[in-house]
py3Dmol code that shows the C-alpha trace and the ligand (Angstrom):
import py3Dmol

protein = """\
ATOM      1  CA  MET A   1     195.285 103.510 159.015  1.00  0.00           C
ATOM      2  CA  THR A   2     196.874 106.075 161.286  1.00  0.00           C
ATOM      3  CA  PRO A   3     195.911 105.675 164.940  1.00  0.00           C
ATOM      4  CA  PRO A   4     194.097 108.608 166.568  1.00  0.00           C
ATOM      5  CA  PRO A   5     196.463 111.188 168.119  1.00  0.00           C
ATOM      6  CA  ILE A   6     197.479 110.682 171.741  1.00  0.00           C
ATOM      7  CA  ASP A   7     195.872 113.639 173.442  1.00  0.00           C
ATOM      8  CA  LEU A   8     197.919 114.945 176.360  1.00  0.00           C
ATOM      9  CA  ARG A   9     196.681 118.544 176.164  1.00  0.00           C
ATOM     10  CA  SER A  10     194.610 118.228 179.327  1.00  0.00           C
ATOM     11  CA  ASP A  11     193.036 115.772 181.732  1.00  0.00           C
ATOM     12  CA  THR A  12     189.689 117.254 180.695  1.00  0.00           C
ATOM     13  CA  VAL A  13     189.723 115.427 177.324  1.00  0.00           C
ATOM     14  CA  THR A  14     188.622 112.099 178.823  1.00  0.00           C
ATOM     15  CA  LYS A  15     185.361 110.643 177.550  1.00  0.00           C
ATOM     16  CA  PRO A  16     182.850 108.935 179.842  1.00  0.00           C
ATOM     17  CA  ALA A  17     183.345 105.165 179.741  1.00  0.00           C
ATOM     18  CA  PRO A  18     180.448 102.732 179.159  1.00  0.00           C
ATOM     19  CA  GLY A  19     180.048 101.967 182.894  1.00  0.00           C
ATOM     20  CA  MET A  20     179.840 105.662 183.708  1.00  0.00           C
ATOM     21  CA  ARG A  21     177.323 106.249 180.926  1.00  0.00           C
ATOM     22  CA  ARG A  22     175.196 103.392 182.276  1.00  0.00           C
ATOM     23  CA  ALA A  23     175.293 104.861 185.781  1.00  0.00           C
ATOM     24  CA  MET A  24     174.202 108.199 184.326  1.00  0.00           C
ATOM     25  CA  ALA A  25     171.380 106.630 182.325  1.00  0.00           C
ATOM     26  CA  GLU A  26     170.069 104.793 185.355  1.00  0.00           C
ATOM     27  CA  ALA A  27     170.363 107.639 187.882  1.00  0.00           C
ATOM     28  CA  GLU A  28     167.404 108.375 190.107  1.00  0.00           C
ATOM     29  CA  VAL A  29     166.568 112.050 189.549  1.00  0.00           C
ATOM     30  CA  GLY A  30     164.400 114.919 190.770  1.00  0.00           C
ATOM     31  CA  ASP A  31     164.271 118.667 190.250  1.00  0.00           C
ATOM     32  CA  ASP A  32     167.283 119.921 192.164  1.00  0.00           C
ATOM     33  CA  VAL A  33     166.205 123.571 192.037  1.00  0.00           C
ATOM     34  CA  LEU A  34     162.606 122.874 193.031  1.00  0.00           C
ATOM     35  CA  ASP A  35     162.883 120.305 195.798  1.00  0.00           C
ATOM     36  CA  GLY A  36     166.137 118.431 195.400  1.00  0.00           C
ATOM     37  CA  ASP A  37     167.659 115.715 193.247  1.00  0.00           C
ATOM     38  CA  PRO A  38     168.412 112.551 195.256  1.00  0.00           C
ATOM     39  CA  THR A  39     171.532 111.505 193.328  1.00  0.00           C
ATOM     40  CA  THR A  40     172.986 115.005 193.469  1.00  0.00           C
ATOM     41  CA  ARG A  41     172.385 115.083 197.202  1.00  0.00           C
ATOM     42  CA  ARG A  42     174.105 111.716 197.586  1.00  0.00           C
ATOM     43  CA  LEU A  43     177.147 113.023 195.727  1.00  0.00           C
ATOM     44  CA  GLU A  44     177.231 116.214 197.804  1.00  0.00           C
ATOM     45  CA  GLN A  45     177.130 114.237 201.039  1.00  0.00           C
ATOM     46  CA  ARG A  46     179.800 111.850 199.850  1.00  0.00           C
ATOM     47  CA  VAL A  47     182.075 114.707 198.811  1.00  0.00           C
ATOM     48  CA  ALA A  48     181.538 116.522 202.110  1.00  0.00           C
ATOM     49  CA  GLU A  49     182.640 113.325 203.854  1.00  0.00           C
ATOM     50  CA  LEU A  50     185.686 112.945 201.599  1.00  0.00           C
ATOM     51  CA  LEU A  51     186.712 116.562 202.155  1.00  0.00           C
ATOM     52  CA  GLY A  52     185.881 116.666 205.835  1.00  0.00           C
ATOM     53  CA  THR A  53     183.624 119.674 205.234  1.00  0.00           C
ATOM     54  CA  GLU A  54     180.203 119.751 206.839  1.00  0.00           C
ATOM     55  CA  ASP A  55     178.366 120.159 203.552  1.00  0.00           C
ATOM     56  CA  ALA A  56     178.895 120.479 199.800  1.00  0.00           C
ATOM     57  CA  LEU A  57     177.078 121.713 196.723  1.00  0.00           C
ATOM     58  CA  PHE A  58     177.302 120.404 193.139  1.00  0.00           C
ATOM     59  CA  PHE A  59     178.309 122.847 190.368  1.00  0.00           C
ATOM     60  CA  PRO A  60     178.486 122.669 186.588  1.00  0.00           C
ATOM     61  CA  SER A  61     182.119 123.843 186.564  1.00  0.00           C
ATOM     62  CA  GLY A  62     185.151 124.380 188.725  1.00  0.00           C
ATOM     63  CA  THR A  63     185.207 128.029 187.753  1.00  0.00           C
ATOM     64  CA  GLN A  64     181.698 128.568 189.090  1.00  0.00           C
ATOM     65  CA  ALA A  65     182.499 126.671 192.290  1.00  0.00           C
ATOM     66  CA  ASN A  66     185.720 128.690 192.752  1.00  0.00           C
ATOM     67  CA  GLN A  67     183.883 131.951 192.214  1.00  0.00           C
ATOM     68  CA  THR A  68     181.195 130.935 194.691  1.00  0.00           C
ATOM     69  CA  GLY A  69     183.779 129.887 197.275  1.00  0.00           C
ATOM     70  CA  ILE A  70     185.613 133.183 196.865  1.00  0.00           C
ATOM     71  CA  ALA A  71     182.349 135.115 197.179  1.00  0.00           C
ATOM     72  CA  LEU A  72     181.704 133.268 200.450  1.00  0.00           C
ATOM     73  CA  CYS A  73     185.204 134.011 201.764  1.00  0.00           C
ATOM     74  CA  THR A  74     185.530 137.690 200.822  1.00  0.00           C
ATOM     75  CA  GLU A  75     183.764 141.028 201.138  1.00  0.00           C
ATOM     76  CA  HIS A  76     183.011 143.504 198.369  1.00  0.00           C
ATOM     77  CA  GLY A  77     185.728 146.146 198.198  1.00  0.00           C
ATOM     78  CA  THR A  78     188.473 144.094 199.839  1.00  0.00           C
ATOM     79  CA  GLU A  79     191.429 142.050 198.621  1.00  0.00           C
ATOM     80  CA  LEU A  80     192.064 138.365 198.002  1.00  0.00           C
ATOM     81  CA  LEU A  81     195.611 136.968 198.198  1.00  0.00           C
ATOM     82  CA  LEU A  82     196.613 134.532 195.471  1.00  0.00           C
ATOM     83  CA  GLU A  83     199.782 133.006 194.094  1.00  0.00           C
ATOM     84  CA  GLY A  84     200.677 134.980 190.954  1.00  0.00           C
ATOM     85  CA  ASN A  85     200.063 132.150 188.482  1.00  0.00           C
ATOM     86  CA  ALA A  86     196.909 130.745 190.042  1.00  0.00           C
ATOM     87  CA  HIS A  87     194.027 129.587 187.828  1.00  0.00           C
ATOM     88  CA  VAL A  88     191.824 132.228 189.472  1.00  0.00           C
ATOM     89  CA  VAL A  89     194.297 134.928 188.388  1.00  0.00           C
ATOM     90  CA  HIS A  90     194.753 133.888 184.757  1.00  0.00           C
ATOM     91  CA  TYR A  91     191.839 131.748 183.614  1.00  0.00           C
ATOM     92  CA  GLU A  92     188.643 132.916 185.282  1.00  0.00           C
ATOM     93  CA  LEU A  93     188.112 136.063 183.233  1.00  0.00           C
ATOM     94  CA  ALA A  94     188.544 138.484 186.152  1.00  0.00           C
ATOM     95  CA  GLY A  95     185.531 136.827 187.752  1.00  0.00           C
ATOM     96  CA  VAL A  96     186.660 137.844 191.210  1.00  0.00           C
ATOM     97  CA  ALA A  97     186.468 141.521 190.195  1.00  0.00           C
ATOM     98  CA  ALA A  98     183.369 141.155 188.052  1.00  0.00           C
ATOM     99  CA  LEU A  99     181.333 139.014 190.433  1.00  0.00           C
ATOM    100  CA  SER A 100     182.583 139.683 193.964  1.00  0.00           C
ATOM    101  CA  GLY A 101     183.905 143.245 193.628  1.00  0.00           C
ATOM    102  CA  VAL A 102     187.188 142.023 195.041  1.00  0.00           C
ATOM    103  CA  GLN A 103     190.726 143.049 194.072  1.00  0.00           C
ATOM    104  CA  ILE A 104     193.302 140.330 193.604  1.00  0.00           C
ATOM    105  CA  ARG A 105     196.656 140.827 195.288  1.00  0.00           C
ATOM    106  CA  THR A 106     199.108 138.395 193.746  1.00  0.00           C
ATOM    107  CA  ILE A 107     202.125 136.877 195.447  1.00  0.00           C
ATOM    108  CA  ALA A 108     205.054 136.003 193.161  1.00  0.00           C
ATOM    109  CA  THR A 109     206.749 132.653 193.787  1.00  0.00           C
ATOM    110  CA  PRO A 110     209.563 130.977 191.856  1.00  0.00           C
ATOM    111  CA  ASP A 111     207.767 127.624 191.728  1.00  0.00           C
ATOM    112  CA  GLY A 112     204.055 128.182 192.377  1.00  0.00           C
ATOM    113  CA  LEU A 113     204.382 127.171 196.015  1.00  0.00           C
ATOM    114  CA  LEU A 114     203.181 129.751 198.514  1.00  0.00           C
ATOM    115  CA  THR A 115     204.923 129.868 201.870  1.00  0.00           C
ATOM    116  CA  PRO A 116     203.736 131.433 205.146  1.00  0.00           C
ATOM    117  CA  GLU A 117     206.618 133.930 204.894  1.00  0.00           C
ATOM    118  CA  LEU A 118     205.422 135.071 201.470  1.00  0.00           C
ATOM    119  CA  VAL A 119     201.837 135.338 202.728  1.00  0.00           C
ATOM    120  CA  ARG A 120     202.935 137.384 205.727  1.00  0.00           C
ATOM    121  CA  GLY A 121     205.010 139.579 203.419  1.00  0.00           C
ATOM    122  CA  ALA A 122     201.921 140.396 201.367  1.00  0.00           C
ATOM    123  CA  LEU A 123     199.863 141.528 204.343  1.00  0.00           C
ATOM    124  CA  ARG A 124     199.368 145.218 204.963  1.00  0.00           C
ATOM    125  CA  ALA A 125     199.357 146.928 208.315  1.00  0.00           C
ATOM    126  CA  PRO A 126     195.774 147.953 209.139  1.00  0.00           C
ATOM    127  CA  SER A 127     195.177 151.532 208.051  1.00  0.00           C
ATOM    128  CA  PRO A 128     192.218 153.606 206.899  1.00  0.00           C
ATOM    129  CA  HIS A 129     194.194 154.291 203.682  1.00  0.00           C
ATOM    130  CA  VAL A 130     194.767 150.768 202.337  1.00  0.00           C
ATOM    131  CA  PRO A 131     192.438 147.948 201.286  1.00  0.00           C
ATOM    132  CA  ARG A 132     191.577 145.273 203.773  1.00  0.00           C
ATOM    133  CA  ILE A 133     192.540 141.715 202.858  1.00  0.00           C
ATOM    134  CA  THR A 134     189.753 139.228 203.604  1.00  0.00           C
ATOM    135  CA  ALA A 135     190.949 135.919 202.224  1.00  0.00           C
ATOM    136  CA  LEU A 136     193.730 133.732 200.878  1.00  0.00           C
ATOM    137  CA  ALA A 137     193.170 131.230 198.064  1.00  0.00           C
ATOM    138  CA  ILE A 138     195.441 128.213 197.629  1.00  0.00           C
ATOM    139  CA  GLU A 139     195.708 126.020 194.499  1.00  0.00           C
ATOM    140  CA  ASN A 140     196.646 122.361 195.031  1.00  0.00           C
ATOM    141  CA  THR A 141     197.988 120.915 192.796  1.00  0.00           C
ATOM    142  CA  HIS A 142     199.242 124.055 191.071  1.00  0.00           C
ATOM    143  CA  ASN A 143     198.566 123.814 187.358  1.00  0.00           C
ATOM    144  CA  VAL A 144     200.806 126.483 185.810  1.00  0.00           C
ATOM    145  CA  ALA A 145     203.674 125.439 188.072  1.00  0.00           C
ATOM    146  CA  GLY A 146     203.433 121.958 186.515  1.00  0.00           C
ATOM    147  CA  GLY A 147     201.182 120.116 188.951  1.00  0.00           C
ATOM    148  CA  ARG A 148     203.270 121.036 191.995  1.00  0.00           C
ATOM    149  CA  VAL A 149     201.961 119.682 195.293  1.00  0.00           C
ATOM    150  CA  LEU A 150     201.576 121.370 198.668  1.00  0.00           C
ATOM    151  CA  ASN A 151     201.898 118.619 201.270  1.00  0.00           C
ATOM    152  CA  SER A 152     199.925 118.653 204.509  1.00  0.00           C
ATOM    153  CA  ALA A 153     202.665 120.439 206.490  1.00  0.00           C
ATOM    154  CA  ALA A 154     202.868 123.177 203.831  1.00  0.00           C
ATOM    155  CA  VAL A 155     199.073 123.552 203.762  1.00  0.00           C
ATOM    156  CA  ASP A 156     198.901 123.686 207.563  1.00  0.00           C
ATOM    157  CA  SER A 157     201.516 126.431 207.754  1.00  0.00           C
ATOM    158  CA  LEU A 158     199.696 128.500 205.108  1.00  0.00           C
ATOM    159  CA  ILE A 159     196.383 128.130 206.872  1.00  0.00           C
ATOM    160  CA  ARG A 160     197.976 129.113 210.167  1.00  0.00           C
ATOM    161  CA  ALA A 161     199.457 132.244 208.556  1.00  0.00           C
ATOM    162  CA  ALA A 162     196.031 133.099 207.129  1.00  0.00           C
ATOM    163  CA  ARG A 163     194.289 132.523 210.458  1.00  0.00           C
ATOM    164  CA  ASP A 164     196.815 134.681 212.288  1.00  0.00           C
ATOM    165  CA  ALA A 165     195.846 137.484 209.921  1.00  0.00           C
ATOM    166  CA  ARG A 166     192.121 136.680 210.283  1.00  0.00           C
ATOM    167  CA  LEU A 167     191.816 135.682 206.629  1.00  0.00           C
ATOM    168  CA  ALA A 168     189.328 133.145 205.323  1.00  0.00           C
ATOM    169  CA  VAL A 169     190.842 130.402 203.146  1.00  0.00           C
ATOM    170  CA  HIS A 170     189.531 129.072 199.838  1.00  0.00           C
ATOM    171  CA  LEU A 171     191.142 125.948 198.389  1.00  0.00           C
ATOM    172  CA  ASP A 172     191.110 125.558 194.597  1.00  0.00           C
ATOM    173  CA  GLY A 173     191.346 121.789 194.492  1.00  0.00           C
ATOM    174  CA  ALA A 174     190.517 121.156 190.858  1.00  0.00           C
ATOM    175  CA  ARG A 175     193.268 118.525 191.179  1.00  0.00           C
ATOM    176  CA  LEU A 176     193.071 117.929 194.936  1.00  0.00           C
ATOM    177  CA  TRP A 177     192.614 114.202 194.203  1.00  0.00           C
ATOM    178  CA  ASN A 178     196.041 114.243 192.535  1.00  0.00           C
ATOM    179  CA  ALA A 179     197.568 116.283 195.353  1.00  0.00           C
ATOM    180  CA  ALA A 180     196.313 113.804 197.950  1.00  0.00           C
ATOM    181  CA  VAL A 181     197.705 110.818 196.046  1.00  0.00           C
ATOM    182  CA  ALA A 182     201.048 112.574 195.556  1.00  0.00           C
ATOM    183  CA  ALA A 183     201.257 113.657 199.209  1.00  0.00           C
ATOM    184  CA  GLY A 184     200.160 110.237 200.447  1.00  0.00           C
ATOM    185  CA  VAL A 185     197.286 111.612 202.533  1.00  0.00           C
ATOM    186  CA  THR A 186     193.505 111.844 202.242  1.00  0.00           C
ATOM    187  CA  PRO A 187     191.832 114.753 200.429  1.00  0.00           C
ATOM    188  CA  ALA A 188     190.321 115.717 203.809  1.00  0.00           C
ATOM    189  CA  ARG A 189     193.796 116.095 205.278  1.00  0.00           C
ATOM    190  CA  LEU A 190     194.769 118.590 202.561  1.00  0.00           C
ATOM    191  CA  ALA A 191     191.455 120.426 202.944  1.00  0.00           C
ATOM    192  CA  GLN A 192     191.713 120.650 206.723  1.00  0.00           C
ATOM    193  CA  GLY A 193     191.231 124.190 207.962  1.00  0.00           C
ATOM    194  CA  ALA A 194     190.010 125.670 204.663  1.00  0.00           C
ATOM    195  CA  ASP A 195     186.632 127.448 204.725  1.00  0.00           C
ATOM    196  CA  THR A 196     185.643 126.514 201.185  1.00  0.00           C
ATOM    197  CA  VAL A 197     187.046 123.709 199.038  1.00  0.00           C
ATOM    198  CA  MET A 198     186.529 123.183 195.309  1.00  0.00           C
ATOM    199  CA  VAL A 199     187.065 119.770 193.709  1.00  0.00           C
ATOM    200  CA  SER A 200     186.513 118.717 190.085  1.00  0.00           C
ATOM    201  CA  PHE A 201     185.106 115.549 188.574  1.00  0.00           C
ATOM    202  CA  SER A 202     185.888 116.480 184.976  1.00  0.00           C
ATOM    203  CA  LYS A 203     189.674 116.207 185.323  1.00  0.00           C
ATOM    204  CA  ALA A 204     191.378 113.202 186.962  1.00  0.00           C
ATOM    205  CA  LEU A 205     188.087 111.420 187.547  1.00  0.00           C
ATOM    206  CA  GLY A 206     186.999 111.276 183.912  1.00  0.00           C
ATOM    207  CA  CYS A 207     183.497 112.761 184.226  1.00  0.00           C
ATOM    208  CA  PRO A 208     181.912 114.841 181.476  1.00  0.00           C
ATOM    209  CA  VAL A 209     180.831 117.675 183.800  1.00  0.00           C
ATOM    210  CA  GLY A 210     180.889 118.666 187.422  1.00  0.00           C
ATOM    211  CA  SER A 211     182.609 120.107 190.448  1.00  0.00           C
ATOM    212  CA  CYS A 212     181.686 120.429 194.099  1.00  0.00           C
ATOM    213  CA  LEU A 213     182.262 123.128 196.655  1.00  0.00           C
ATOM    214  CA  GLY A 214     182.618 122.058 200.286  1.00  0.00           C
ATOM    215  CA  PHE A 215     181.790 124.461 203.169  1.00  0.00           C
ATOM    216  CA  ARG A 216     180.233 124.667 206.623  1.00  0.00           C
ATOM    217  CA  THR A 217     176.508 123.935 206.866  1.00  0.00           C
ATOM    218  CA  ASP A 218     175.686 127.510 207.835  1.00  0.00           C
ATOM    219  CA  LYS A 219     176.971 128.622 204.389  1.00  0.00           C
ATOM    220  CA  ARG A 220     174.695 126.373 202.380  1.00  0.00           C
ATOM    221  CA  ALA A 221     171.843 128.825 201.836  1.00  0.00           C
ATOM    222  CA  ARG A 222     174.236 131.579 200.773  1.00  0.00           C
ATOM    223  CA  ALA A 223     176.193 129.230 198.464  1.00  0.00           C
ATOM    224  CA  TRP A 224     172.914 128.074 196.913  1.00  0.00           C
ATOM    225  CA  GLU A 225     171.871 131.677 196.329  1.00  0.00           C
ATOM    226  CA  ILE A 226     175.177 132.617 194.646  1.00  0.00           C
ATOM    227  CA  ARG A 227     175.138 129.514 192.463  1.00  0.00           C
ATOM    228  CA  LYS A 228     171.576 130.239 191.358  1.00  0.00           C
ATOM    229  CA  ARG A 229     172.480 133.832 190.527  1.00  0.00           C
ATOM    230  CA  LEU A 230     175.412 132.617 188.416  1.00  0.00           C
ATOM    231  CA  GLY A 231     173.031 130.399 186.456  1.00  0.00           C
ATOM    232  CA  GLY A 232     174.247 127.212 188.083  1.00  0.00           C
ATOM    233  CA  GLY A 233     170.930 125.888 189.331  1.00  0.00           C
ATOM    234  CA  MET A 234     170.436 122.568 187.519  1.00  0.00           C
ATOM    235  CA  ARG A 235     167.273 120.486 187.385  1.00  0.00           C
ATOM    236  CA  GLN A 236     167.737 116.692 186.887  1.00  0.00           C
ATOM    237  CA  SER A 237     171.407 117.085 187.791  1.00  0.00           C
ATOM    238  CA  GLY A 238     171.480 113.520 189.125  1.00  0.00           C
ATOM    239  CA  ILE A 239     172.361 112.429 185.580  1.00  0.00           C
ATOM    240  CA  LEU A 240     175.646 114.316 186.013  1.00  0.00           C
ATOM    241  CA  ALA A 241     176.115 113.597 189.704  1.00  0.00           C
ATOM    242  CA  ALA A 242     175.831 109.867 188.953  1.00  0.00           C
ATOM    243  CA  ALA A 243     178.991 110.168 186.881  1.00  0.00           C
ATOM    244  CA  GLY A 244     180.739 111.694 189.899  1.00  0.00           C
ATOM    245  CA  LEU A 245     179.586 108.908 192.216  1.00  0.00           C
ATOM    246  CA  TYR A 246     180.709 106.309 189.677  1.00  0.00           C
ATOM    247  CA  ALA A 247     184.084 108.017 189.365  1.00  0.00           C
ATOM    248  CA  LEU A 248     184.639 108.056 193.124  1.00  0.00           C
ATOM    249  CA  ASP A 249     183.974 104.303 193.142  1.00  0.00           C
ATOM    250  CA  TYR A 250     186.067 103.344 190.121  1.00  0.00           C
ATOM    251  CA  ASN A 251     188.468 106.108 189.080  1.00  0.00           C
ATOM    252  CA  LEU A 252     189.885 107.538 192.286  1.00  0.00           C
ATOM    253  CA  ASP A 253     192.208 104.697 193.202  1.00  0.00           C
ATOM    254  CA  ARG A 254     193.885 104.569 189.806  1.00  0.00           C
ATOM    255  CA  ILE A 255     195.154 108.175 189.804  1.00  0.00           C
ATOM    256  CA  VAL A 256     198.526 106.885 190.981  1.00  0.00           C
ATOM    257  CA  GLU A 257     198.916 105.379 187.476  1.00  0.00           C
ATOM    258  CA  ASP A 258     198.624 108.843 185.936  1.00  0.00           C
ATOM    259  CA  HIS A 259     201.437 110.041 188.156  1.00  0.00           C
ATOM    260  CA  GLU A 260     203.627 107.073 187.253  1.00  0.00           C
ATOM    261  CA  ASN A 261     202.884 107.693 183.572  1.00  0.00           C
ATOM    262  CA  ALA A 262     203.844 111.360 183.897  1.00  0.00           C
ATOM    263  CA  LYS A 263     207.162 110.330 185.476  1.00  0.00           C
ATOM    264  CA  ARG A 264     207.751 107.831 182.675  1.00  0.00           C
ATOM    265  CA  PHE A 265     206.992 110.465 180.030  1.00  0.00           C
ATOM    266  CA  ALA A 266     209.440 112.923 181.616  1.00  0.00           C
ATOM    267  CA  GLU A 267     212.071 110.188 181.957  1.00  0.00           C
ATOM    268  CA  LEU A 268     211.854 109.293 178.275  1.00  0.00           C
ATOM    269  CA  LEU A 269     212.250 112.939 177.262  1.00  0.00           C
ATOM    270  CA  SER A 270     215.130 113.616 179.586  1.00  0.00           C
ATOM    271  CA  ASP A 271     217.793 112.197 177.228  1.00  0.00           C
ATOM    272  CA  SER A 272     216.808 114.492 174.373  1.00  0.00           C
ATOM    273  CA  PRO A 273     218.891 117.679 174.033  1.00  0.00           C
ATOM    274  CA  THR A 274     216.001 119.540 172.338  1.00  0.00           C
ATOM    275  CA  VAL A 275     213.475 119.374 175.163  1.00  0.00           C
ATOM    276  CA  ARG A 276     213.705 119.767 178.911  1.00  0.00           C
ATOM    277  CA  PRO A 277     210.890 118.131 180.887  1.00  0.00           C
ATOM    278  CA  SER A 278     209.937 119.220 184.396  1.00  0.00           C
ATOM    279  CA  ALA A 279     210.198 116.690 187.228  1.00  0.00           C
ATOM    280  CA  PRO A 280     206.518 115.813 187.691  1.00  0.00           C
ATOM    281  CA  GLU A 281     205.036 115.545 191.162  1.00  0.00           C
ATOM    282  CA  SER A 282     201.581 114.592 189.866  1.00  0.00           C
ATOM    283  CA  ASN A 283     200.055 114.224 186.379  1.00  0.00           C
ATOM    284  CA  ILE A 284     201.503 117.301 184.640  1.00  0.00           C
ATOM    285  CA  VAL A 285     204.797 117.594 182.766  1.00  0.00           C
ATOM    286  CA  MET A 286     205.979 120.939 181.441  1.00  0.00           C
ATOM    287  CA  VAL A 287     208.219 120.582 178.413  1.00  0.00           C
ATOM    288  CA  ASP A 288     210.590 123.468 177.647  1.00  0.00           C
ATOM    289  CA  LEU A 289     211.932 123.737 174.110  1.00  0.00           C
ATOM    290  CA  GLN A 290     215.703 124.076 174.067  1.00  0.00           C
ATOM    291  CA  ARG A 291     216.461 124.670 170.411  1.00  0.00           C
ATOM    292  CA  ASP A 292     217.112 128.271 169.267  1.00  0.00           C
ATOM    293  CA  GLY A 293     214.072 129.774 167.599  1.00  0.00           C
ATOM    294  CA  ALA A 294     211.731 126.920 168.568  1.00  0.00           C
ATOM    295  CA  THR A 295     208.224 128.111 169.449  1.00  0.00           C
ATOM    296  CA  ALA A 296     205.540 126.254 171.366  1.00  0.00           C
ATOM    297  CA  GLU A 297     202.881 126.943 168.718  1.00  0.00           C
ATOM    298  CA  ALA A 298     205.002 125.552 165.877  1.00  0.00           C
ATOM    299  CA  ALA A 299     206.138 122.569 167.942  1.00  0.00           C
ATOM    300  CA  ALA A 300     202.553 121.754 168.976  1.00  0.00           C
ATOM    301  CA  ALA A 301     201.460 121.856 165.325  1.00  0.00           C
ATOM    302  CA  ARG A 302     204.270 119.515 164.237  1.00  0.00           C
ATOM    303  CA  LEU A 303     203.547 117.135 167.104  1.00  0.00           C
ATOM    304  CA  ALA A 304     199.844 117.051 166.258  1.00  0.00           C
ATOM    305  CA  GLN A 305     200.797 116.058 162.686  1.00  0.00           C
ATOM    306  CA  ALA A 306     202.982 113.310 164.111  1.00  0.00           C
ATOM    307  CA  GLY A 307     200.235 111.991 166.390  1.00  0.00           C
ATOM    308  CA  VAL A 308     200.692 113.654 169.793  1.00  0.00           C
ATOM    309  CA  ARG A 309     198.790 116.615 171.119  1.00  0.00           C
ATOM    310  CA  LEU A 310     200.403 118.847 173.746  1.00  0.00           C
ATOM    311  CA  ALA A 311     199.166 122.287 174.844  1.00  0.00           C
ATOM    312  CA  PRO A 312     201.300 125.414 174.315  1.00  0.00           C
ATOM    313  CA  TYR A 313     201.826 126.917 177.774  1.00  0.00           C
ATOM    314  CA  GLY A 314     204.124 129.829 177.108  1.00  0.00           C
ATOM    315  CA  PRO A 315     206.234 130.990 174.145  1.00  0.00           C
ATOM    316  CA  ARG A 316     208.626 128.026 174.442  1.00  0.00           C
ATOM    317  CA  ARG A 317     206.765 125.721 176.792  1.00  0.00           C
ATOM    318  CA  LEU A 318     204.322 122.851 176.188  1.00  0.00           C
ATOM    319  CA  ARG A 319     202.155 121.105 178.766  1.00  0.00           C
ATOM    320  CA  ALA A 320     201.536 117.358 178.825  1.00  0.00           C
ATOM    321  CA  VAL A 321     198.891 115.942 181.161  1.00  0.00           C
ATOM    322  CA  THR A 322     198.369 112.237 181.779  1.00  0.00           C
ATOM    323  CA  HIS A 323     194.851 110.968 182.404  1.00  0.00           C
ATOM    324  CA  LEU A 324     192.381 108.085 182.458  1.00  0.00           C
ATOM    325  CA  ASP A 325     192.278 107.736 178.663  1.00  0.00           C
ATOM    326  CA  VAL A 326     196.021 107.295 178.072  1.00  0.00           C
ATOM    327  CA  SER A 327     197.831 104.079 178.950  1.00  0.00           C
ATOM    328  CA  ARG A 328     201.449 103.484 179.844  1.00  0.00           C
ATOM    329  CA  SER A 329     202.167 102.403 176.249  1.00  0.00           C
ATOM    330  CA  ASP A 330     200.379 105.490 174.839  1.00  0.00           C
ATOM    331  CA  VAL A 331     202.572 107.681 177.007  1.00  0.00           C
ATOM    332  CA  GLU A 332     205.733 105.846 175.977  1.00  0.00           C
ATOM    333  CA  ARG A 333     204.774 106.127 172.307  1.00  0.00           C
ATOM    334  CA  ALA A 334     203.980 109.822 172.784  1.00  0.00           C
ATOM    335  CA  ALA A 335     207.391 110.447 174.344  1.00  0.00           C
ATOM    336  CA  ARG A 336     209.144 108.691 171.448  1.00  0.00           C
ATOM    337  CA  ILE A 337     207.193 110.799 168.954  1.00  0.00           C
ATOM    338  CA  VAL A 338     208.119 114.001 170.807  1.00  0.00           C
ATOM    339  CA  VAL A 339     211.819 113.084 170.816  1.00  0.00           C
ATOM    340  CA  GLU A 340     211.783 112.101 167.122  1.00  0.00           C
ATOM    341  CA  THR A 341     209.700 115.045 165.939  1.00  0.00           C
ATOM    342  CA  LEU A 342     211.470 117.797 167.852  1.00  0.00           C
ATOM    343  CA  GLY A 343     214.899 116.158 167.735  1.00  0.00           C
TER     344      GLY A 343
END
"""
ligand_1 = """\
15
PLP
C 190.406 123.476 185.497
C 190.675 124.280 186.686
C 189.689 125.103 187.250
C 188.343 125.351 186.617
O 187.584 124.252 186.339
P 186.526 124.268 185.125
O 185.679 123.100 185.417
O 187.337 124.153 183.868
O 185.779 125.558 185.192
C 190.013 125.786 188.407
N 191.212 125.666 188.976
C 192.189 124.896 188.461
C 193.498 124.790 189.166
C 191.964 124.196 187.290
O 192.941 123.447 186.778
"""
view = py3Dmol.view(width=600, height=400)
view.addModel(protein, "pdb")
view.setStyle({"model": 0}, {"cartoon": {"style": "trace"}})
view.addModel(ligand_1, "xyz")
view.setStyle({"model": 1}, {"stick": {}})
view.zoomTo()
view.show()
């Protein structure tokens, strides 16, 4: 019998474990749209505490929470600054334009890491002839850049640059848990100074569904209204929020293992002349194909046949993401398969 493939395409492929499913089954629930769901409220309060925001709201997806945060931070007919390869730029279906009437102004970086100098360089002198910029959005960790981490000093300097220009700041923290572990600080430290903060439960934390948006209490009614309009009002959402609470209890402290496994994976690939792995800072390894004519699509297909799934992330680039459902030995086996198959 061939073992099931080792799935490193994304940290979203994790399946809820028995303990999580039990917590979900036993969750105390109410109608969250009508008069509140007690488990959802507990999760929101816990997340607000973890992020150091006054309040938080539970969302069905990170995309919806990002779009709501951006709507709160911007004004119709103005611009939002973003790193050029941000998730909001490439993977949210022009939601910022479609939903908030906001134009994205991208900032190119060599490595996904914004700097205050680059932010200042993207600002425009006030003029009746040019769009006003209302907000900056930061992604931490940065997915397309290979899980790169902005440490607290880098975040502070970006937020200061934004404040100096009177910009609101949205933090896309789909992998903020990973960023905090990698930077050796609390999630609240990396969220400090941001107006709105998105975090996900369906990535590193192994939940089936769910994200939260943190914000100041005076934004709650407006955030609730936007979420409802986007179709994100959920009824007995405590079933889902219970998974988040379980994950914060049991899955947060082990994220460091994912980072060690990513390093191990990259280390095992580094001797092969046919692939060049990135140096992972968190749970993502980008693998660049070195052989003439090699394509990511063809390589991914051959690897899947051989028992490892990686995600094509460019014409000659594959992405590997470590997560709760892959062990150290899975990752080592996966690396050996990659070296043998593409060698
Ligand atoms: C996955 C992801 C999102 C969106 O989350 P979904 O729950 O898939 O909608 C947003 N930002 C980043 C950086 C992500 O990796």
